[in-house]
N, C-alpha and C positions, 0 to 999 in steps of 0.2 A: 594225466590229461589236462590241458590248459584250454579254458574257454575265455574269450574276450567279449566284453559288452561295452557299448558306447551309449552315453546319455548326454543330451543337449548338444553343445558345440565344444567338444574337448580340445584343450591345447595340446599340440603334439610335442611332448617333452623329449622324445627320443630316448626315454629310459629303456625301452625294449630294443634289442639289437636288430630284430627283424619284424617286418609287418606281419600281422595275423588277420585272418578273416574275422569279421565282427559277427557275433551271433545275435539273433533277435530275441526279444523278451527279457525275462528276469532270471537272475542266477538261481541255480538249483538249491542252494543253501540260503537260509535266512530270508528276510523280506527287505525289499528296496522301495522306499517311499520317495517320490519325486514331486516336489512342489516348487517353491522359490529356490530352495536349496535341495539337499538330499539327505536321507538318513537310511543307513543299512543297519538292520538289527538281526540278532541271532540269539536264541535261547541256549545258553551253555549248560552242559551236564556238570554235576558236582565234581567229577573226576577230570574234567578237561583242563589241559594246560594250554596257555596261549604264549607262543614264542614270537620273536621278531622285534620289529621297530628299531633295529640297529642301535644307533646312539641315543638311547633313552635312559631315563633315570631308573633307580631302584633295581629290581631283580631280573633274573633270567626268565622266570614265569611272570608275565605281565598282568596277571589277574589282580582284581581288587584295587585298581587305581585308574586315574584319568591322565592320559598323555595327549599333548597337543603338538602336532607337526607344524611348526612355525619357526623357521630358523632364527635364532635369537642370540645376541651377544650377552650371554649370561655367565658371569664369572663365579657365582656362588651356587655350587651344585649341591644344595641341601635337598632333603627328601621331598619337600613340598613343591619343588619346581617341576613344572609340567612340560616345559619346552627347553631344549638345549640348542646346540648350533646346527643340527642337521634335521632333515625330514626324510625318514626312511619308512614309507607307508606300506610295508609288507608284514603280514602276520600269519601265523599258522595256528589253527585250532587242532589239538591233538588229544584224542580220547575216545568218546563215544563215536564221533565221526572224525575223519582226518581230511582237512582241506586247508588251502592257503588262499589269502586274499591280497591282491596288490591294487591299491587305489592310486591310479596314476592321475594325480590331482595336485597342481603346483601351488595352490593357495593354502590357507590355514585349514587344518583338518583335525577334528577332535576324535580321539579313541577313548570311549568310556567303556572300560573292560571290567564290568562288575562293580563299578564305583558307585553309581547312583542306585543300581539295583543288582544284588549279588550275582544273579545268574544271567544277567542281560549284557550282551556285547552290543554296543551301539557306536557306529561310526558316522559322523555328520560333518557336512560342509555347507557353507553359505550359498554356494552356487551349484546348480544342477548340471554341471559340465565336467564330465570325467570319463576316463576309461576304467573299467573294472575287470581285472583278471581273476578268474577262479581256477585254482589248481587242485586236482584230486590225486591222491596217491596212496600207497600202502601204509605209510607212516610219515612222521614229520620230516625225517631225513630225506626220504624219497621226494617229498614236495619241495624241499629246499633245492635239491639237485636239479629238478625240473625248472624251477624258477631261475636258478643260476645260469642254466643253459639258455633260457629265453632272453636274459638281459645281457649276455655276452661276457667274453673273457675278462677277468679281472686284470687290473694294472700290474705290470711286472717291472720292478725297479732294477737298477744296476746292482751288482753284487756288493759293492762297497756300502750300499745303503743298509745292509744287515749288520754292519759293524756298530760299535758304540759311538754315540755322539754327545757332545757337551754343548749346552746352550745357557744363556742368561740374558735377560733384558738388562742392558747396562754396559755390555762390551762396546767400547767406542773407538779405541785407537789400535794401531798395529801392536803396540806393547801390551794391550789387554789380551789380544788373541795370542801373542807370543807367550805371555805369562801362563795362559791356560795350557798351551801346547807343552811348555816346559814342565808345568806341574804334573802332567800325565806322563810324559816321556821320562822325566827324572825319577819318578816313582815306579816306572815300568808297568803302568796301567794301560792296557790297550785302548786305542781310540782311532776312529777313522774320520770323524767329522767335527767341526766346530760351526755352530750356527750363528748367523749374524741377524740380530734383531734390529729394530727400526733405527737405532742410532748410527748405523753405518751410512745412512743416506745423508745427503745435504738437505737440511730443512725438511726432512721426512718426504722427499720427493721421489716417487718411484723411478727406478732405473738410473738413479744418480748415486754418486759416491761422495762422501764428505771430503771437501777440497783440501782441508788441512790434515785430517787424521789418516786419510787413506790415499796419499799420493803414490804414484807408480804402482797402482793396484795389480796389474798383470804380473809384475815382478814379485809382489807379495803373495799372490796366489801360487806362483811357482815355488816360492820359498816354503810355504806350508805343505805343498804337495810333495816336495822332496823329503819331508818328514812323514809321509804317508797320511797326511791330513787334508781333507777337502773342506773348503769354506762353502756354507750353504746359506745364501741370503734370503731374507723375507721380502715378499712383495705384498703391499696393501691394496685394497680395492679403490681407495679414493685418490684422485689425481689433484694435486695442489693447484688452486687458482692463482696463477702468476704469469703475467705477460713476459715473454722471453724464455720461458721454460718450454722446451720444444714439444714435450708430450701434451702439455696444455694447449699450446698454440695449434698443433695439428688436430687435436680433438675438436676444438672450437671451430676451426676452419671447415672441417669435413662433416660436422654435425654428428660426431661419434659419442657424445655424452647423453645421458638420460635427460629428458626434457620435462619442464612443467607443462600443464595443460595449455598454456598460452604460447608454447613453442620455445620459450627461453630455457637456458641450461639450468637444471636444478642444482642448488647449492646446499651442501650439508657440511657441518663441521666435524672433522675427525682429527687425527694427529697433526696434519700440516696446517690446521685452521680450515679456512674455506676450501672445499674440494668439490669436484664433479665426479660422478660415477660413470666409467666407461659403459656403454650400452652393449654388454657382452651377449645379450640375447639377439642382437642384430649381427648377422653373419659377417658383414663387411667390417663393422666396428670390432667384432671379436678377432678377426684376422689382424687388423691394425694393432690392437693392444697386444696380442700374442707375439707379434713380430718384434716388439720391443725387448723381449727377453734375450734376443740376440746381442743386445748391448753388453750384457754381463757374460753371456756365453763366449763371446769373442775375446773376453779377458781371462778366460780359463775356467769359468764357473760351470759345474756339471749337475747342479741341483738347486731347487728352490722350495720354499714353503709359502703358500698363499694364506693371508690372514685378513681379518676384519671384513670378510666377504659375505656376511649375512644379507645385505651389507650393514655394518654397524654405523649408527648415526649418533654422535654426541648431542647434537641439536641441529635444527634447521633455522634459517632466518625467520621463517614464518612462525615456527614454534617458539623461538625466543621472543618475538614480538608479542605473541599471545600470552606468554608468561609474564612479561613486563606489564601488559595491560591488566592482567589478573591481580598482580601485586598492587598496582596503582588503585584499582577498584577497591581492594580490601582496605588499603590505607585511608582512602576517602571515606569509607563506610564507618570505620572505627579506628582512628589513628592512634589511640592510646593502648588498645589491646589487640594487636595483630595476632591472628590464629597461627601460632608458630608451627603446630603440627601439620596444618593444611599447607603452609608454605613449604615445609620440608618435603612433604609428599609430592607437591607439584614440581619442585626442583629436581627431586630424584627421578621422577617419571618423564622428564623432558628427553632423556636419552632413549633412543630406539622407540619413540612414541608411535603407536599404530597410525596416527593421523599422518605422520611424515611419509609413511609408505604408500599413502594414497595421494601424495602430492607430486609424484613424478611418473613418467611414462617411458615405455620402450617402443622403438620403431621396429616392428617385426613384419617383414615382407610388406612394408608400406602402410601397415596398420598400427595405429597408436594403441598400446595395451597398457593399462594402468598397472603400476608395479605390484600392488598387493595381490592382484590376480595371478601373478607368476613369481611371487616373492621367493619361494623356496628353490628356484632355479638359478639364482644369481651366483652363488659360490660354485655350483656345478659348472656353469658356463665360463666363469673366470678361469677355472682350472682346465677346462676343455680348451680355452684359448691358448694357454701355455702349451698343452700337450700337442695340439695340432701344429703349433709353431715349431716345436722340437722336431716333428716329423719332416717339416719343410727344411729346417736348418741342417739336420743330419739324420736322414731317414733310417740308417742302420744302427744308430746308437741309442742306448737307454739313458734317460735322464731321471734323476730323483725329483719327484714332485708329490707333495701332499698338502692338504688344505684343512682349514678349520670348518667351514660350512660345506654342506654337500646334500645331494639328492641322489636317489638311485639312478644310475646311468653315469654319474661321475666316477664310479668305481672302475670304469674302463680307462680313465685318463690319469688317475692319481690315487694316492692313499689319503688317510686322514689321521690327525691326532685329535684327542678328545677334549682339547681346549684348556681353559684356565682353571684347573682343579686347585685343591689346597693341600697343604702338608698335614693331612688328617689321615688317621689310620683307616677310617671308613672309606676313604677314597682309594685305598689299595684294593679293597673288596669290590668297589664300584668298577674300577679298572678291569678286574678279572671278569666280572659278570657281563661287561659290555662286549668283550672280545668275540664270543661265539655269535652273539646277536648281530654284530657288524658283519661277520663272515656270512651269515644267512642272507644279507642284503648285498653281497658281492664285494665288500670292502675287506681285503686280505692284508694289505700293508697298513697296519694300524698300531697304535701305541698311545700311552698317556705320558704326561710330564712326570717322569720318575722323581720321587722326592716331594712332588707337589709344586705348583707354580706360585701360589700365594701363601702367605703366612710363613712362619719360621720352622724349618725342619729340624729334626733331631737325628743324631747319628744312627740310632737303631731303626728309626722309620726309613731313612734313606737306604740302609742295608737291606731291610726286608723288602722294600719296594723294588730295589734293583734285582733282588733274587727272583721276583716275578718278571721283571723286565728282561731277564735272560731269555725268556721264551717268546716275547712279543716281537714281531718282525721289525717294528720301529722301536729301537732302544735308545731313548734320549733322556738325559737329565736336564731339566729346564726350570728356571726360577725367575721371579720378578725382581726388578730393581727395588731396593729398600728392604728386602727380606734377607735373612741369614744366608751367607754363601754356602752352597751345598755341592760344590765340585768334590770329587772323590778324595782329593788331597787336603780338604779343609777341616778334617775332623781328627787331626793328630795321626796316630798310627794308621798307615794306609794298607797294611797287609790284608785286612778283611775285604776292603774294596777291590784290591787287585785280584784276590782269589775269585770273587764273584764275577768280575768282568772277564777274567781269564776263562772261567767256566763257559761263558757265552761263546768265546772264540773256539774253545775246544769242541763245543756242540754245533758250531756253525755249518759244517757239512751236512749234518742231519737236518737242522732247522731250515737251511736254504733248500735242500732237496725236497722236504715236505711242503714247503711253500710253493715251489715250482710245480710239484705234482698236483697240488690243490688248484693252482691257477690254470694249469693246462687241461685239467679234467673237470673244470667247473665244480669244484668240490670245496670243502671247508678245511682250513688249517687248524682252527680251534673248533672242537665239537663238545656239546654237553654230553655227559655220561649216558644220558637216556637215548641219544642218537646211536651210540655204539652198542648199548645193552638195552634194547627196547623192551625186553620182557622182564627186566629186573625192577621190582617195585621200589627198592631202596634207591637205585640209580636215578629214577624219575624225579626224586625229590632233592638231589644233590645240586647245589648251586655254587659251591666254593671249591670245586675240583673240576678240572677240564682235561679233555684229551687234546694232545698236541700231535698232529699227524696221526699215523696209523700205529705207532709203536709205543708211545709214552702217555702217561697221565701226570698232571702236575697238581699239587696241593700246597700252595704257598701259605706261609704264616702271615697273618694280617692283623694280629692283636698285640698291643703294647705289652712288653715284659713277658710274653709267652715263651716258654722253653720248648714248645712243640705244639702238636695239635692232633685232633682226632681225624681219621680218614676212613672212608669206606672203599674197600676193594671189591669190585664186581667179579673178579677172578683172581687166581694166584698171580702175584706180581713180584718182580725183583725191585726192592727198595734200594735206591742208590743215593748216596750223599756225597757231593763234591766238596772238598775242603780247600783251604787257602794254600796248603803246601803242595797242591797239584795232585794229591792222591784222592781216592774215593773209597767209600765202604760199600759193601753189598750185603743184603739180607733178603732171603726169600720169605715172603709173607703169604699166608693162605687167604682165600676169599673171606671177607667179613670186615668187622669193625676193629680198628686198631688205634692206640695212641702211639704216636711216633715222636721221638725227641729230635729237634732240629735246632742246632746251635746258630747263633747270630751270624756266623761266618760260613754257613753251609748252604748249598743249593741242592734241594731235594728233587727227585723225580722217581717215577715208578715205570718200569718196563713191563709190558704185557707178556703173559705167558706165551712161549714159543716165538718171541720176537727178539731182535737185537738192534743196536744202533752203533754208528761209527763215531769215533773220537779222533781228534788230532791234537798235537801239541799247540799250546797257545802261542800267539805272536802279537806283535805290537799293532798290526793292522791287517786287514783282510788279505792284501796282496802278498803278505809274507807267510800265509798259512801253507803248510806242506800237506797237501791232500794225497800225495802218492804213498805216504807211509801212515796208514791208519791203524788204530786199535779198535777192536770190536768188543762190545760188552753186551751181556744179556743172557739168553737161554742157549744152551748148547745145541748145535746143529741147526740154528736159525739162519735164515737168509735175509739180507736187506738189499733192496734195489736202490742204488744211489743215483740221483740226478746231479750232474755237474756239467756246467758249460763255462764259457769264458767270462760270464757275468757282465759283458759289455754290449754284445750285439744281440740281434733278435732271431737267431736261428734256433728257436725254442724246440722245434719238432724234430730235430736231427736225432736219429736213433743212437748215434755215437755218444749222446749225452748221458746214456744210461749204462751202468755197470752193476753186476751182482756181487755183493760181498757175503761171505759165508763165515759164521762163527762156529768153529769146530773145537 
């Protein structure tokens, strides 16, 4: 059961798909204190687990730390960080009592989950304006499914988006892209997409193409597509301030950019230098900005990724003037011994400074709303702008769309990737733990930068990470300019990489089918073991193994130099290891704890007792997969219901998309 409460004057975020009647009074669980701001508190039992928060740091169980929902351009995902790129304000308390809480509150929100006081859950915001949803159910999984139904169907991408993609900040010319395509095709490593980072634009201007490097772009798009490869360009939030640039001129003329309090257009520095932010919380401006995606769609583009949409601010003009004044003051006070430490701190903190988010406003239904009051909605509405435009441009076609920043509600319009991670072994585990938490909040099309975006990757790290990436809906290798190249053909012998990516394509009928069933049934693609085995005490504590769909469990290796790992099986399972020669091994393992050996070139999975999964032969791209001739592996006499559609159109609910496969 779901109960909705309203306090103060809440902003209507449209996170929920349907309106609900508001109840009077206070929630049945915990205590709600309303003063200038608000504080919700609940005394947790020792055995309680707290799930949720989507893209948040640390573990699957969120107890014993403090998390802050405040969409932040944060490239260093170290354990002390409390805010990342997203704000997913949904938690589930599972234990003595079972209930969920969704704080529909678009400003900064603090979740102190046993951090200040071990057994105290405390959620607080600076303003007493919010909707609070309280969800009761039999268990955590039941609560998640109720919540998912309330917030609406998750985004469904085109089928090609489940293929493997290669990205790198630094691809600039046609020859750069051709070289990547050649590297994969020459080595027979499957690939469906190459991503275009900021250098494809002219002077980092949205919806433009570099005049010298990418002439005759529609022809180049066709050239890549003839090889089974789609180009996926990035779109940034900031629009360059430049007279004669049509997007800038139109935005200024029509008042479509965010304003300062005095009504002038707010200026922030991002990649292009001075930029304006499209006011995507304004319905008219949102439509205007979204319609510009047509410029690239008309040239053959079928997918995009939205970035820098927290929105990221390198500095503002006001912030830079304040920094200069501070430096002058320090120099005047003691010119011989400038406090270097203080100077460094001030310079580092100029980016994404909280004060800058109080300097600009949105025009929402004729009312000027200061940005920090609705900060967490910006990335959501930028992606919504694109998705709504896609429906206008081609109503029956699916486009690929994912974003860096998000809020619950954006899950209906696009997926997300988890941002600028590092080539660290710990980030493989962080990647794994985020996936079910994101699913709880409606985000199914998810993945991380395989191999790590920042720092230098090693061959074994990339292989182990890609073995996890086999199972994430978004499977993309991405890295930063200036780091070691980590395309699959950059590490000498490519057979190990080919084997791992081919395993992805062999499993795609199953992975796509389970994704679609999860999306269409408001369910989860990734599940914690405790959701499937709620009465198993050991399963409740497992955080480095996940269920993928209804049939399999995964337990990736995430430790340097490891030859295998320990796993816990809640029931008898079939242990399958896929090898680079296209073959696989099978071993039945009883319920309990096991050490399993997993070589660097192997992809492991576990099939549940009484279940089976389909396999196909690998192909170089999604469109070449032969799904008419499938192999079934698993337990004898098991049945599998396969979902398969054309992967292009939106006839999701056609009964003809389902067929039953039997392993005899």
